[in-house]
C-alpha positions in Angstrom: 0.0 -0.1 -0.1 1.6 3.3 -1.4 2.1 6.0 1.3 0.5 9.3 0.6 2.7 12.6 0.5 1.0 13.9 3.4 2.0 11.0 5.5 5.5 11.3 4.1 5.9 14.8 5.0 4.1 14.0 8.3 6.8 11.2 8.9 9.9 13.6 8.0 8.6 16.1 10.6 8.4 13.7 13.4 11.9 11.8 12.3 13.4 15.5 12.5 11.8 16.4 15.8 13.3 12.9 17.3 16.9 14.4 17.7 17.5 16.7 20.5 20.0 18.6 18.3 17.3 19.4 15.8 14.8 20.5 18.9 17.4 22.6 20.5 18.0 24.2 16.8 14.3 24.7 16.3 14.1 26.3 20.2 17.2 28.9 19.5 15.4 30.0 16.0 12.2 30.1 17.7 13.6 32.7 20.7 16.5 34.3 18.9 15.0 34.9 15.5 16.9 34.2 11.8 20.5 33.1 12.4 23.6 32.4 10.8 24.9 28.7 10.2 28.3 29.8 12.1 26.1 31.4 15.0 23.9 28.1 15.5 26.8 25.6 15.3 28.7 27.6 18.1 26.0 25.9 20.3 27.0 22.4 19.4 30.3 20.5 20.1 30.3 18.4 16.9 31.6 18.8 13.4 30.3 21.0 11.1 29.4 18.7 8.5 27.2 16.8 11.2 25.8 20.1 12.2 25.1 20.9 8.2 23.2 17.3 8.4 20.9 18.1 10.8 20.2 21.5 9.4 19.3 19.3 5.8 16.8 17.2 7.6 15.0 20.4 9.0 15.1 22.1 5.8 13.6 19.1 4.2 11.2 18.3 6.8 9.7 22.0 5.9 10.5 23.3 9.8 13.5 25.3 8.7 14.5 27.5 5.4 17.8 28.8 4.6 18.1 32.5 2.9 21.6 33.4 1.5 22.3 37.3 2.5 25.6 37.8 1.3 28.3 35.2 2.2 26.2 33.8 5.1 23.5 31.6 5.2 20.8 32.4 7.5 18.0 29.7 9.1 14.8 30.5 10.0 12.1 28.7 11.8 9.1 27.7 9.7 6.2 26.7 12.2 3.5 25.6 9.8 4.6 21.6 10.3 4.5 22.1 13.8 1.1 23.3 13.9 0.2 19.6 12.2 2.0 18.1 14.7 -0.1 20.0 17.1 -3.3 19.1 15.3 -2.0 15.4 15.4 -1.3 15.1 19.2 -4.7 16.9 19.8 -6.4 13.7 20.0 -4.1 12.3 22.9 -4.2 15.5 24.8 -7.9 15.2 25.2 -7.6 11.2 25.7 -5.6 11.5 28.4 -7.3 14.9 30.0 -10.2 13.1 30.2 -8.4 10.2 31.7 -7.1 12.2 34.6 -10.3 14.0 34.9 -11.9 10.5 36.0 -8.9 9.8 38.2 -9.5 12.9 39.7 -13.3 12.2 40.4 -12.3 8.7 41.4 -10.0 10.1 44.0 -12.4 12.7 45.1 -14.9 9.8 45.7 -12.2 8.0 47.6 -11.8 10.7 50.1 -15.5 11.3 50.7 -15.6 7.3 51.3 -13.1 7.7 54.1 -14.4 10.7 56.3 
């Protein structure tokens, strides 16, 4: 059964978010705005080719974009795919919220029984 293009895109986003390095890059871009590659790289103790691979994964997942400004490459957060992740997670959040509400009601009833 072939995988749809939307599903492939979703899979790339989740795979990109699986790495703590890539999540930190996204956090830096969110908190500090667009940044040159050299500035982003200073936050990580890894070889430049390895760091470039992380940036490539973020670009391919649509989570970051690259713009050339003179000799620098600026990276910018692209948040739309994160909204799609949030939409995917929404039903799970509602599920757990309902379970915790049920647990709270049960614990409240147990307290009433003990008094």
